[in-house]
C-alpha positions in Angstrom: 118.9 147.3 170.1 116.2 148.5 172.8 116.9 151.8 174.6 115.1 153.8 177.4 113.6 157.2 176.6 112.9 160.2 179.0 109.3 160.5 179.9 107.4 163.2 178.0 105.8 164.6 181.2 109.0 166.3 182.3 111.2 166.0 185.4 108.5 167.3 187.7 106.8 164.1 187.6 108.1 161.0 189.1 109.7 158.5 186.7 108.1 155.3 185.7 109.0 152.4 187.9 109.4 150.1 184.8 111.3 151.3 181.7 109.4 151.4 178.4 111.0 149.3 175.7 110.5 150.4 172.1 111.9 148.3 169.2 113.5 150.2 166.4 113.9 148.1 163.1 117.4 147.8 161.9 118.6 146.5 158.5 117.6 143.0 157.3 120.3 140.4 158.0 121.5 137.7 155.6 119.5 134.4 154.8 120.0 131.6 157.2 121.4 128.2 156.2 119.0 125.4 154.8 117.7 122.8 157.2 118.8 119.2 157.1 116.7 116.9 154.8 114.6 114.3 156.5 115.3 110.5 156.2 113.7 108.4 153.4 110.3 107.1 154.3 109.9 103.4 155.3 107.1 101.0 155.6 106.0 101.5 151.9 108.5 99.7 149.5 111.7 97.9 149.1 114.2 96.8 146.3 115.6 93.4 145.4 119.3 92.9 146.3 119.9 89.9 144.1 118.5 88.6 140.7 116.1 85.7 140.5 114.0 83.8 137.9 110.2 83.7 137.8 109.1 80.3 139.1 106.5 78.0 137.4 102.8 78.5 138.2 102.1 77.3 141.8 105.9 77.2 142.6 107.9 79.5 145.0 111.2 81.3 144.9 113.5 82.9 147.6 113.9 86.7 147.0 116.5 88.9 148.8 115.5 92.5 149.7 116.9 95.5 151.5 113.9 96.1 153.9 110.9 94.1 155.1 109.5 96.5 157.7 106.8 97.6 155.2 105.2 94.1 155.2 102.3 93.5 157.5 102.3 90.8 160.1 99.7 88.5 158.7 99.0 84.9 158.0 101.4 83.6 155.3 99.9 83.7 151.8 97.1 86.1 152.6 98.7 89.1 150.9 100.5 90.0 147.7 103.4 92.1 146.7 103.9 93.7 143.3 107.3 93.2 141.7 108.6 95.4 138.9 108.8 93.4 135.6 107.1 90.3 137.1 103.6 91.0 138.5 101.9 89.8 141.7 103.4 87.2 144.0 102.0 85.7 147.2 104.1 86.2 150.4 104.6 82.8 152.0 107.2 83.7 154.7 109.4 86.6 155.8 112.9 85.6 157.1 114.9 88.8 158.0 115.8 90.3 154.6 114.6 87.3 152.5 111.1 86.6 151.3 109.6 83.3 150.1 107.3 84.2 147.3 104.9 82.0 145.3 103.8 82.4 141.7 100.0 82.1 142.0 98.5 79.0 140.5 96.6 79.2 137.2 93.2 81.0 137.6 94.1 83.0 140.8 95.1 86.2 139.0 93.0 87.9 136.3 96.2 89.3 134.7 99.0 86.8 134.0 102.5 87.3 135.5 105.7 87.3 133.4 106.5 84.0 131.7 108.2 81.5 134.1 112.1 81.5 133.7 112.0 85.2 133.1 115.0 86.8 134.8 114.2 89.6 137.4 117.3 91.8 137.9 118.7 93.4 141.1 117.1 96.7 142.3 113.6 95.7 141.1 111.0 97.6 143.0 108.7 95.7 145.4 105.5 97.2 146.8 102.7 95.9 149.0 99.7 94.9 146.9 97.1 94.1 149.6 95.4 90.9 150.8 93.5 88.3 148.8 89.9 89.2 148.5 87.0 87.0 149.5 86.4 84.0 147.3 83.6 84.7 144.9 80.5 82.6 144.5 80.7 79.5 142.4 79.8 80.2 138.7 76.8 78.7 137.0 77.3 75.2 135.7 77.5 74.6 132.0 80.1 75.1 129.2 80.7 73.9 125.7 79.8 70.3 125.0 82.8 67.9 124.9 81.5 66.2 121.8 81.4 69.4 119.7 84.1 70.0 117.0 87.2 71.9 118.2 90.5 73.0 116.8 93.2 72.7 119.5 96.9 73.4 119.4 97.6 70.1 121.2 95.4 67.0 121.9 92.9 67.4 124.7 91.8 64.1 126.4 88.6 65.7 127.7 87.3 66.3 124.2 86.0 63.6 121.9 86.0 65.4 118.5 88.9 67.8 118.2 91.7 68.3 115.6 95.1 68.9 117.2 97.3 71.2 115.0 100.5 69.7 116.5 99.6 66.2 115.3 98.8 67.2 111.7 101.3 65.6 109.3 99.4 66.8 106.2 96.5 69.0 105.4 95.6 72.6 105.2 93.7 75.3 107.1 91.2 77.7 105.7 89.3 80.6 107.3 86.2 82.4 106.4 87.6 85.9 106.6 85.9 88.3 109.1 83.3 85.6 109.9 85.7 84.3 112.5 85.3 80.6 111.7 87.1 78.1 109.5 88.0 74.5 109.0 91.0 72.2 109.2 91.3 69.4 106.7 93.7 66.4 107.0 93.4 65.8 103.2 96.8 66.6 101.6 95.3 67.7 98.3 93.6 71.1 98.4 90.2 71.1 96.6 90.4 73.2 93.5 87.5 75.3 94.8 89.7 76.6 97.6 92.6 77.6 95.3 92.8 81.3 94.5 95.5 83.4 92.8 97.8 82.3 90.0 99.0 78.6 90.1 102.7 78.5 88.9 103.9 76.0 86.3 106.0 74.2 89.0 102.7 73.3 90.8 100.9 72.1 87.7 99.4 75.5 86.7 99.8 77.6 83.6 101.0 80.8 85.4 98.4 82.7 83.3 96.3 85.4 84.9 93.9 86.1 82.0 91.4 83.9 80.4 92.5 82.9 76.8 90.2 84.2 74.1 90.1 81.7 71.2 93.7 80.7 72.1 95.6 77.8 73.6 98.6 77.8 76.0 101.9 77.0 74.3 105.1 76.5 76.3 108.2 78.4 75.2 110.6 76.6 77.5 110.0 78.6 80.6 106.3 79.7 80.7 103.1 79.5 78.7 102.1 81.9 76.0 98.5 82.3 74.6 98.7 81.5 70.9 96.2 80.9 68.1 96.6 78.0 65.7 97.6 79.3 62.3 97.0 77.2 59.1 99.2 77.0 56.1 97.5 76.6 52.7 95.7 74.4 51.8 94.8 73.9 55.5 92.5 76.6 56.9 92.2 77.1 60.7 89.2 78.9 62.2 89.6 79.9 65.9 86.3 80.6 67.7 85.2 80.6 71.4 85.6 77.0 72.6 86.4 75.6 69.1 89.2 75.2 66.7 88.2 74.0 63.2 90.5 72.7 60.6 89.4 72.7 56.9 91.2 71.3 53.9 90.1 70.5 50.3 88.8 67.0 49.8 91.7 64.6 49.1 90.9 61.7 46.8 92.6 58.5 47.9 95.3 57.5 45.4 95.1 54.1 43.9 98.5 52.8 43.0 98.8 50.5 40.0 101.8 48.4 39.1 102.2 45.8 36.3 105.1 43.8 34.9 105.1 41.0 32.2 108.4 39.2 31.8 109.7 36.7 29.3 111.0 33.4 30.9 111.7 31.4 27.8 115.2 31.2 26.3 115.9 31.3 22.5 114.1 28.5 20.6 112.9 27.2 24.0 109.8 29.3 24.4 111.1 32.8 23.7 109.0 34.8 21.3 110.5 34.4 17.8 109.6 37.5 15.8 109.5 37.0 12.1 110.3 39.8 9.7 107.5 42.3 10.3 106.8 46.0 10.5 105.6 45.6 14.1 104.6 42.7 16.3 103.7 42.6 20.0 106.1 40.0 21.6 103.8 39.7 24.7 100.7 38.6 22.8 99.9 35.0 23.7 97.6 34.7 20.6 100.6 35.4 18.4 103.3 33.7 20.4 101.5 30.7 21.6 104.5 28.7 22.7 106.3 31.5 24.5 106.5 31.4 28.3 106.0 34.5 30.6 105.6 35.4 34.2 103.4 38.3 35.4 103.4 40.6 38.4 99.9 42.1 39.1 98.8 40.6 35.8 95.2 41.2 36.6 95.6 45.0 37.0 94.6 45.8 33.4 96.8 43.5 31.2 95.2 41.4 28.5 97.5 38.5 27.7 95.9 37.6 24.4 96.5 41.1 22.9 99.6 41.9 25.0 98.0 45.3 25.9 97.7 47.1 29.2 94.4 49.1 29.6 94.5 51.7 32.4 92.0 51.1 35.3 92.2 54.8 36.4 92.9 58.0 34.7 96.2 59.8 35.7 99.9 59.7 34.9 101.6 56.4 34.1 105.2 55.3 33.6 105.7 52.8 30.8 109.0 50.8 30.7 110.1 48.3 28.0 113.3 46.3 28.3 114.6 43.9 25.6 117.2 41.2 25.5 117.4 40.7 21.7 119.2 38.0 19.8 119.2 37.4 16.0 118.3 33.9 15.1 120.9 33.5 12.3 121.5 36.6 10.4 122.1 40.2 11.6 118.8 41.9 11.9 117.9 45.6 11.7 115.5 46.3 14.5 113.2 49.2 15.7 111.1 49.1 18.9 108.0 51.1 19.6 105.9 52.2 22.6 102.3 52.8 21.5 99.2 54.3 23.1 95.8 53.4 21.6 97.5 52.1 18.5 99.6 55.2 17.9 103.4 55.5 18.4 104.4 57.6 21.4 108.1 56.6 21.5 110.2 55.0 18.7 113.8 54.0 18.8 116.3 54.5 16.0 117.0 51.4 14.0 119.8 49.3 15.3 121.5 46.0 14.4 121.2 42.8 16.4 123.6 39.9 15.8 123.4 36.3 16.8 126.5 36.5 18.9 124.8 37.4 22.1 122.2 39.6 23.8 121.6 43.1 22.5 119.8 45.0 25.4 117.7 48.1 24.9 115.2 49.9 27.1 112.6 52.6 26.7 110.9 54.7 29.4 108.0 57.1 28.9 105.6 59.0 31.1 102.2 59.7 29.8 98.8 60.9 31.0 95.8 58.6 30.5 92.6 60.6 30.2 90.1 57.8 29.7 89.6 54.3 31.1 89.8 53.0 27.5 93.4 54.1 27.0 95.9 51.2 26.5 99.6 50.8 26.1 101.7 48.1 24.2 105.2 47.5 22.8 106.0 46.4 19.3 109.2 45.1 17.6 110.0 45.7 13.9 112.7 43.5 12.3 113.9 42.4 8.8 115.1 39.0 10.0 114.0 36.5 12.6 114.7 37.7 16.1 114.4 36.2 19.6 112.9 38.5 22.3 114.8 36.5 24.9 114.7 35.7 28.6 114.5 38.8 30.9 112.7 41.0 28.5 109.9 42.9 30.2 107.0 45.2 29.8 106.0 47.3 32.9 103.4 50.0 33.7 103.0 52.0 37.0 100.5 54.7 37.9 102.5 57.5 39.5 100.0 60.3 40.0 96.3 61.0 39.8 
Protein backbone atom coordinates (compact mmCIF):
# COMPACT_ATOMS: atom_id res chain seq x y z
CA UNK A 1 0.00 0.00 0.00
CA UNK A 2 1.35 3.63 -0.48
CA UNK A 3 3.56 5.13 2.30
CA UNK A 4 5.20 8.53 2.96
CA UNK A 5 9.01 8.74 3.01
CA UNK A 6 11.25 11.33 4.83
CA UNK A 7 12.69 13.97 2.52
CA UNK A 8 16.28 13.40 1.47
CA UNK A 9 17.20 17.01 2.21
CA UNK A 10 17.27 16.51 5.97
CA UNK A 11 15.28 18.10 8.75
CA UNK A 12 16.83 21.53 8.23
CA UNK A 13 14.72 22.04 5.28
CA UNK A 14 11.06 22.60 5.52
CA UNK A 15 8.90 19.58 4.71
CA UNK A 16 6.91 19.32 1.47
CA UNK A 17 3.46 20.54 1.78
CA UNK A 18 2.13 17.53 -0.23
CA UNK A 19 3.27 14.04 0.53
CA UNK A 20 4.97 12.07 -2.28
CA UNK A 21 3.28 8.78 -3.02
CA UNK A 22 5.33 5.90 -4.37
CA UNK A 23 3.73 2.56 -5.41
CA UNK A 24 5.61 -0.54 -4.44
CA UNK A 25 4.48 -3.66 -6.43
CA UNK A 26 3.17 -6.46 -4.31
CA UNK A 27 2.57 -10.10 -5.30
CA UNK A 28 0.10 -10.90 -8.19
CA UNK A 29 -3.42 -11.68 -7.05
CA UNK A 30 -5.62 -14.58 -8.28
CA UNK A 31 -7.51 -14.47 -11.65
CA UNK A 32 -10.88 -12.81 -11.64
CA UNK A 33 -14.14 -14.57 -12.55
CA UNK A 34 -15.29 -14.76 -16.22
CA UNK A 35 -17.72 -12.19 -17.48
CA UNK A 36 -21.34 -13.03 -18.36
CA UNK A 37 -21.99 -14.16 -22.01
CA UNK A 38 -23.89 -11.77 -24.19
CA UNK A 39 -27.41 -12.60 -25.50
CA UNK A 40 -27.91 -14.35 -28.87
CA UNK A 41 -28.04 -12.02 -31.79
CA UNK A 42 -31.41 -11.26 -33.40
CA UNK A 43 -32.55 -9.74 -36.68
CA UNK A 44 -30.72 -12.43 -38.77
CA UNK A 45 -32.56 -15.81 -38.64
CA UNK A 46 -35.29 -17.88 -37.04
CA UNK A 47 -36.51 -21.49 -36.74
CA UNK A 48 -39.82 -23.16 -37.56
CA UNK A 49 -41.86 -24.22 -34.53
CA UNK A 50 -44.16 -26.64 -36.38
CA UNK A 51 -43.80 -28.96 -39.44
CA UNK A 52 -45.47 -28.14 -42.78
CA UNK A 53 -45.66 -29.51 -46.34
CA UNK A 54 -44.20 -27.81 -49.43
CA UNK A 55 -47.16 -26.33 -51.35
CA UNK A 56 -47.72 -26.66 -55.10
CA UNK A 57 -46.09 -24.13 -57.45
CA UNK A 58 -47.88 -20.76 -57.10
CA UNK A 59 -49.63 -21.84 -53.86
CA UNK A 60 -48.99 -20.66 -50.27
CA UNK A 61 -48.66 -22.20 -46.82
CA UNK A 62 -48.81 -20.91 -43.20
CA UNK A 63 -45.47 -21.34 -41.37
CA UNK A 64 -44.99 -20.87 -37.60
CA UNK A 65 -41.64 -19.44 -36.37
CA UNK A 66 -40.04 -18.39 -33.08
CA UNK A 67 -39.03 -14.85 -34.21
CA UNK A 68 -40.03 -12.43 -37.01
CA UNK A 69 -38.01 -9.34 -36.02
CA UNK A 70 -35.35 -10.16 -38.61
CA UNK A 71 -37.82 -9.63 -41.46
CA UNK A 72 -37.87 -6.16 -43.10
CA UNK A 73 -40.95 -4.04 -43.33
CA UNK A 74 -41.67 -4.14 -47.02
CA UNK A 75 -44.38 -4.69 -49.55
CA UNK A 76 -45.69 -8.25 -49.33
CA UNK A 77 -44.12 -10.63 -51.86
CA UNK A 78 -41.15 -8.39 -52.62
CA UNK A 79 -38.58 -10.41 -50.67
CA UNK A 80 -37.70 -14.05 -50.12
CA UNK A 81 -36.61 -16.27 -47.26
CA UNK A 82 -34.44 -19.39 -47.53
CA UNK A 83 -35.81 -22.43 -45.69
CA UNK A 84 -33.61 -25.38 -44.80
CA UNK A 85 -34.54 -28.42 -46.94
CA UNK A 86 -37.02 -26.47 -49.10
CA UNK A 87 -35.44 -23.58 -50.98
CA UNK A 88 -36.68 -20.03 -51.54
CA UNK A 89 -40.19 -18.86 -50.61
CA UNK A 90 -41.90 -15.48 -51.13
CA UNK A 91 -43.14 -13.71 -47.97
CA UNK A 92 -46.78 -12.73 -48.49
CA UNK A 93 -47.61 -11.62 -44.93
CA UNK A 94 -46.23 -11.54 -41.37
CA UNK A 95 -48.76 -12.08 -38.56
CA UNK A 96 -47.01 -12.17 -35.17
CA UNK A 97 -45.07 -15.45 -35.20
CA UNK A 98 -46.73 -16.82 -38.32
CA UNK A 99 -45.68 -16.26 -41.89
CA UNK A 100 -47.69 -16.78 -45.04
CA UNK A 101 -45.19 -18.07 -47.62
CA UNK A 102 -45.76 -18.76 -51.31
CA UNK A 103 -43.97 -21.36 -53.47
CA UNK A 104 -42.94 -19.25 -56.52
CA UNK A 105 -44.67 -20.03 -59.76
CA UNK A 106 -42.83 -21.97 -62.44
CA UNK A 107 -40.12 -19.88 -64.09
CA UNK A 108 -39.56 -17.44 -61.21
CA UNK A 109 -36.58 -19.29 -59.71
CA UNK A 110 -33.54 -20.54 -61.58
CA UNK A 111 -33.14 -23.42 -59.11
CA UNK A 112 -36.21 -25.53 -58.37
CA UNK A 113 -37.49 -25.89 -54.79
CA UNK A 114 -38.16 -29.20 -53.06
CA UNK A 115 -40.94 -31.28 -54.63
CA UNK A 116 -44.43 -30.22 -53.51
CA UNK A 117 -45.82 -32.38 -50.63
CA UNK A 118 -42.29 -32.73 -49.15
CA UNK A 119 -42.49 -32.52 -45.33
CA UNK A 120 -40.40 -29.72 -43.73
CA UNK A 121 -39.81 -30.60 -40.04
CA UNK A 122 -39.80 -28.43 -36.91
CA UNK A 123 -36.57 -26.47 -36.14
CA UNK A 124 -35.80 -25.90 -39.80
CA UNK A 125 -33.60 -22.79 -40.23
CA UNK A 126 -35.11 -19.71 -41.99
CA UNK A 127 -32.91 -16.84 -43.16
CA UNK A 128 -33.57 -13.68 -45.11
CA UNK A 129 -32.82 -14.13 -48.82
CA UNK A 130 -33.27 -10.59 -50.12
CA UNK A 131 -35.71 -8.88 -52.41
CA UNK A 132 -36.75 -9.84 -55.94
CA UNK A 133 -34.48 -8.29 -58.53
CA UNK A 134 -35.65 -6.17 -61.40
CA UNK A 135 -37.47 -7.94 -64.22
CA UNK A 136 -35.13 -8.66 -67.08
CA UNK A 137 -35.69 -7.60 -70.63
CA UNK A 138 -37.93 -9.77 -72.79
CA UNK A 139 -36.06 -12.51 -74.59
CA UNK A 140 -35.70 -12.64 -78.32
CA UNK A 141 -38.65 -14.20 -80.12
CA UNK A 142 -38.28 -17.59 -81.71
CA UNK A 143 -38.07 -21.23 -80.61
CA UNK A 144 -38.38 -24.67 -82.10
CA UNK A 145 -41.08 -25.05 -84.76
CA UNK A 146 -44.30 -26.70 -83.53
CA UNK A 147 -44.41 -28.91 -86.64
CA UNK A 148 -41.03 -30.55 -86.04
CA UNK A 149 -40.74 -34.14 -84.76
CA UNK A 150 -40.59 -34.50 -80.98
CA UNK A 151 -40.55 -37.27 -78.38
CA UNK A 152 -42.57 -36.25 -75.32
CA UNK A 153 -43.35 -38.04 -72.09
CA UNK A 154 -46.99 -36.99 -72.39
CA UNK A 155 -49.06 -35.55 -75.24
CA UNK A 156 -48.55 -31.83 -75.92
CA UNK A 157 -51.47 -30.03 -77.58
CA UNK A 158 -49.19 -27.22 -78.82
CA UNK A 159 -47.23 -29.62 -81.02
CA UNK A 160 -48.48 -31.13 -84.26
CA UNK A 161 -45.99 -33.98 -84.76
CA UNK A 162 -44.93 -35.55 -81.49
CA UNK A 163 -44.79 -39.10 -80.11
CA UNK A 164 -45.98 -39.35 -76.51
CA UNK A 165 -44.25 -42.17 -74.64
CA UNK A 166 -47.12 -42.48 -72.16
CA UNK A 167 -49.54 -43.31 -74.99
CA UNK A 168 -47.43 -46.05 -76.66
CA UNK A 169 -49.13 -49.44 -76.34
CA UNK A 170 -46.57 -51.19 -78.54
CA UNK A 171 -43.27 -50.33 -80.13
CA UNK A 172 -39.64 -49.89 -79.28
CA UNK A 173 -37.10 -47.11 -78.70
CA UNK A 174 -33.64 -47.03 -80.17
CA UNK A 175 -30.82 -44.53 -79.66
CA UNK A 176 -27.73 -43.72 -81.66
CA UNK A 177 -25.21 -43.95 -78.83
CA UNK A 178 -23.19 -40.82 -78.09
CA UNK A 179 -24.79 -39.03 -81.05
CA UNK A 180 -27.57 -37.96 -78.70
CA UNK A 181 -30.45 -38.70 -81.05
CA UNK A 182 -32.72 -41.64 -81.70
CA UNK A 183 -36.15 -42.72 -82.83
CA UNK A 184 -39.38 -44.11 -81.44
CA UNK A 185 -41.31 -46.64 -83.50
CA UNK A 186 -44.89 -47.73 -82.91
CA UNK A 187 -44.30 -50.94 -84.89
CA UNK A 188 -44.50 -53.92 -82.53
CA UNK A 189 -42.04 -56.01 -84.58
CA UNK A 190 -38.40 -54.95 -84.25
CA UNK A 191 -36.63 -54.85 -87.66
CA UNK A 192 -33.97 -57.54 -87.83
CA UNK A 193 -31.35 -54.89 -88.63
CA UNK A 194 -31.89 -53.43 -85.15
CA UNK A 195 -31.41 -56.77 -83.34
CA UNK A 196 -28.01 -57.37 -81.74
CA UNK A 197 -26.69 -60.02 -79.41
CA UNK A 198 -27.91 -63.61 -79.17
CA UNK A 199 -31.55 -64.35 -79.89
CA UNK A 200 -32.79 -67.13 -77.58
CA UNK A 201 -34.75 -70.14 -78.80
CA UNK A 202 -37.85 -68.95 -76.95
CA UNK A 203 -37.84 -65.82 -79.15
CA UNK A 204 -37.42 -67.75 -82.39
CA UNK A 205 -33.60 -67.66 -82.45
CA UNK A 206 -31.00 -70.42 -82.40
CA UNK A 207 -29.13 -69.31 -79.26
CA UNK A 208 -25.91 -69.75 -81.29
CA UNK A 209 -23.17 -67.15 -81.03
CA UNK A 210 -20.82 -68.48 -83.73
CA UNK A 211 -21.38 -68.85 -87.44
CA UNK A 212 -21.73 -72.52 -88.47
CA UNK A 213 -18.92 -73.73 -90.76
CA UNK A 214 -20.36 -76.36 -93.12
CA UNK A 215 -22.85 -77.35 -90.42
CA UNK A 216 -26.55 -77.10 -89.66
CA UNK A 217 -28.32 -76.48 -86.32
CA UNK A 218 -29.83 -79.63 -84.81
CA UNK A 219 -32.01 -79.48 -81.70
CA UNK A 220 -31.26 -81.79 -78.77
CA UNK A 221 -34.43 -81.03 -76.81
CA UNK A 222 -33.17 -77.89 -75.09
CA UNK A 223 -30.82 -76.04 -77.44
CA UNK A 224 -29.31 -76.20 -80.93
CA UNK A 225 -26.05 -77.96 -81.71
CA UNK A 226 -23.99 -77.40 -84.85
CA UNK A 227 -23.75 -80.73 -86.63
CA UNK A 228 -22.51 -82.08 -89.96
CA UNK A 229 -24.64 -84.49 -91.97
CA UNK A 230 -22.95 -87.89 -92.02
CA UNK A 231 -23.69 -90.50 -94.68
CA UNK A 232 -23.92 -94.27 -94.32
CA UNK A 233 -22.73 -96.45 -97.18
CA UNK A 234 -23.66 -96.39 -99.98
CA UNK A 235 -24.77 -92.78 -99.39
CA UNK A 236 -21.87 -90.30 -99.44
CA UNK A 237 -22.34 -86.82 -97.93
CA UNK A 238 -20.08 -83.89 -98.84
CA UNK A 239 -20.35 -80.82 -96.56
CA UNK A 240 -18.97 -77.62 -98.05
CA UNK A 241 -19.50 -73.90 -97.51
CA UNK A 242 -23.15 -73.24 -98.33
CA UNK A 243 -23.80 -76.71 -99.79
CA UNK A 244 -24.59 -80.27 -98.72
CA UNK A 245 -24.24 -82.85 -101.49
CA UNK A 246 -25.63 -86.39 -101.29
CA UNK A 247 -24.20 -89.03 -103.62
CA UNK A 248 -25.27 -92.63 -104.17
CA UNK A 249 -24.66 -95.33 -106.81
CA UNK A 250 -27.09 -95.33 -109.66
CA UNK A 251 -30.13 -97.39 -108.77
CA UNK A 252 -31.70 -99.19 -111.69
CA UNK A 253 -35.49 -99.27 -111.41
CA UNK A 254 -36.74 -102.78 -110.68
CA UNK A 255 -39.27 -104.24 -113.10
CA UNK A 256 -41.50 -106.73 -111.35
CA UNK A 257 -42.83 -109.64 -113.41
CA UNK A 258 -45.58 -112.03 -112.41
CA UNK A 259 -47.31 -114.77 -114.43
CA UNK A 260 -49.78 -117.53 -113.63
CA UNK A 261 -51.49 -120.06 -115.95
CA UNK A 262 -54.27 -122.09 -114.31
CA UNK A 263 -56.34 -125.08 -115.55
CA UNK A 264 -60.11 -124.46 -115.39
CA UNK A 265 -61.33 -127.67 -117.05
CA UNK A 266 -62.42 -130.69 -114.97
CA UNK A 267 -61.63 -134.32 -115.92
CA UNK A 268 -62.90 -135.25 -119.36
CA UNK A 269 -64.53 -131.81 -119.54
CA UNK A 270 -61.58 -129.81 -120.89
CA UNK A 271 -58.80 -130.89 -118.47
CA UNK A 272 -55.52 -131.86 -120.20
CA UNK A 273 -55.55 -135.67 -120.64
CA UNK A 274 -51.89 -136.73 -120.69
CA UNK A 275 -51.35 -140.01 -122.53
CA UNK A 276 -48.48 -142.30 -121.60
CA UNK A 277 -45.35 -140.25 -122.31
CA UNK A 278 -41.86 -139.58 -121.07
CA UNK A 279 -42.73 -135.88 -120.80
CA UNK A 280 -45.52 -133.61 -122.01
CA UNK A 281 -46.30 -129.94 -121.25
CA UNK A 282 -49.94 -129.83 -119.98
CA UNK A 283 -50.14 -126.06 -120.69
CA UNK A 284 -49.43 -126.27 -124.42
CA UNK A 285 -52.55 -125.34 -126.36
CA UNK A 286 -51.09 -126.88 -129.51
CA UNK A 287 -51.00 -130.28 -127.73
CA UNK A 288 -54.13 -129.97 -125.58
CA UNK A 289 -56.40 -128.14 -127.92
CA UNK A 290 -59.63 -128.81 -126.00
CA UNK A 291 -58.33 -127.92 -122.55
CA UNK A 292 -59.45 -124.68 -120.91
CA UNK A 293 -57.23 -122.29 -118.95
CA UNK A 294 -57.20 -118.88 -117.32
CA UNK A 295 -54.14 -116.63 -117.36
CA UNK A 296 -52.89 -113.86 -115.05
CA UNK A 297 -50.48 -111.46 -116.75
CA UNK A 298 -50.43 -113.90 -119.62
CA UNK A 299 -48.74 -111.36 -121.91
CA UNK A 300 -45.66 -111.03 -119.71
CA UNK A 301 -43.64 -113.68 -121.52
CA UNK A 302 -45.83 -116.76 -121.79
CA UNK A 303 -46.39 -118.47 -125.14
CA UNK A 304 -49.64 -120.45 -125.01
CA UNK A 305 -48.92 -122.67 -127.97
CA UNK A 306 -45.69 -124.05 -126.49
CA UNK A 307 -46.68 -123.62 -122.82
CA UNK A 308 -43.35 -121.90 -122.13
CA UNK A 309 -42.51 -118.72 -120.22
CA UNK A 310 -39.63 -116.68 -121.71
CA UNK A 311 -38.11 -114.11 -119.34
CA UNK A 312 -38.47 -110.40 -120.36
CA UNK A 313 -35.58 -109.33 -118.04
CA UNK A 314 -32.50 -111.02 -116.67
CA UNK A 315 -32.49 -111.62 -112.91
CA UNK A 316 -33.77 -114.05 -110.34
CA UNK A 317 -37.08 -115.83 -110.82
CA UNK A 318 -39.26 -118.09 -108.70
CA UNK A 319 -40.95 -120.91 -110.58
CA UNK A 320 -43.95 -122.67 -108.98
CA UNK A 321 -45.87 -125.69 -110.33
CA UNK A 322 -48.93 -127.13 -108.61
CA UNK A 323 -50.78 -130.23 -109.84
CA UNK A 324 -54.17 -131.76 -109.08
CA UNK A 325 -53.62 -135.18 -110.70
CA UNK A 326 -56.23 -137.90 -111.25
CA UNK A 327 -55.69 -141.18 -113.10
CA UNK A 328 -58.24 -141.80 -115.83
CA UNK A 329 -58.84 -145.52 -115.07
CA UNK A 330 -55.72 -147.33 -113.93
CA UNK A 331 -53.16 -146.30 -111.32
CA UNK A 332 -50.44 -144.36 -113.03
CA UNK A 333 -46.79 -143.89 -112.10
CA UNK A 334 -46.02 -140.20 -112.49
CA UNK A 335 -42.95 -137.94 -112.50
CA UNK A 336 -43.08 -134.12 -112.86
CA UNK A 337 -40.28 -131.86 -114.12
CA UNK A 338 -39.29 -128.19 -114.06
CA UNK A 339 -37.17 -127.31 -117.08
CA UNK A 340 -35.04 -124.38 -118.22
CA UNK A 341 -34.12 -124.04 -121.87
CA UNK A 342 -35.14 -127.70 -122.41
CA UNK A 343 -33.05 -129.09 -119.54
CA UNK A 344 -34.30 -130.42 -116.23
CA UNK A 345 -33.63 -128.18 -113.21
CA UNK A 346 -35.94 -129.95 -110.73
CA UNK A 347 -37.38 -133.51 -110.99
CA UNK A 348 -39.74 -135.22 -108.54
CA UNK A 349 -39.44 -138.83 -107.48
CA UNK A 350 -41.94 -141.12 -109.21
CA UNK A 351 -45.24 -141.46 -107.36
CA UNK A 352 -48.53 -143.27 -107.97
CA UNK A 353 -51.78 -141.55 -108.85
CA UNK A 354 -55.07 -143.41 -108.59
CA UNK A 355 -58.51 -142.65 -110.03
CA UNK A 356 -60.09 -142.31 -106.59
CA UNK A 357 -59.49 -138.57 -106.24
CA UNK A 358 -56.99 -135.76 -106.61
CA UNK A 359 -53.36 -136.37 -105.90
CA UNK A 360 -51.77 -132.92 -105.29
CA UNK A 361 -48.09 -132.17 -105.72
CA UNK A 362 -46.17 -128.89 -105.93
CA UNK A 363 -42.67 -127.85 -106.96
CA UNK A 364 -40.90 -124.56 -106.21
CA UNK A 365 -37.54 -123.45 -107.58
CA UNK A 366 -35.54 -120.20 -107.66
CA UNK A 367 -33.26 -119.66 -110.60
CA UNK A 368 -31.19 -116.90 -112.22
CA UNK A 369 -31.97 -116.01 -115.81
CA UNK A 370 -28.90 -114.59 -117.52
CA UNK A 371 -30.28 -114.04 -121.02
CA UNK A 372 -33.53 -112.80 -122.48
CA UNK A 373 -33.82 -116.10 -124.38
CA UNK A 374 -34.08 -118.17 -121.19
CA UNK A 375 -37.44 -119.98 -120.83
CA UNK A 376 -39.13 -122.20 -118.25
CA UNK A 377 -41.77 -124.97 -118.58
CA UNK A 378 -43.27 -127.91 -116.66
CA UNK A 379 -43.58 -131.48 -117.96
CA UNK A 380 -45.51 -134.52 -116.77
CA UNK A 381 -44.33 -138.13 -117.35
CA UNK A 382 -46.86 -140.98 -116.91
CA UNK A 383 -47.30 -144.64 -117.85
CA UNK A 384 -51.14 -144.41 -117.99
CA UNK A 385 -53.62 -141.74 -119.01
CA UNK A 386 -53.75 -138.92 -116.49
CA UNK A 387 -55.89 -135.82 -115.97
CA UNK A 388 -54.05 -132.60 -115.00
CA UNK A 389 -57.23 -131.41 -113.34
CA UNK A 390 -58.90 -128.15 -112.35
CA UNK A 391 -56.74 -125.83 -110.13
CA UNK A 392 -53.42 -127.01 -111.46
CA UNK A 393 -51.18 -124.01 -112.15
CA UNK A 394 -47.83 -122.84 -113.52
CA UNK A 395 -46.45 -119.54 -112.06
CA UNK A 396 -43.32 -117.42 -112.59
CA UNK A 397 -42.33 -114.27 -110.61
CA UNK A 398 -39.23 -112.05 -110.99
CA UNK A 399 -37.95 -111.45 -107.44
CA UNK A 400 -34.61 -109.67 -107.89
CA UNK A 401 -32.57 -107.98 -110.59
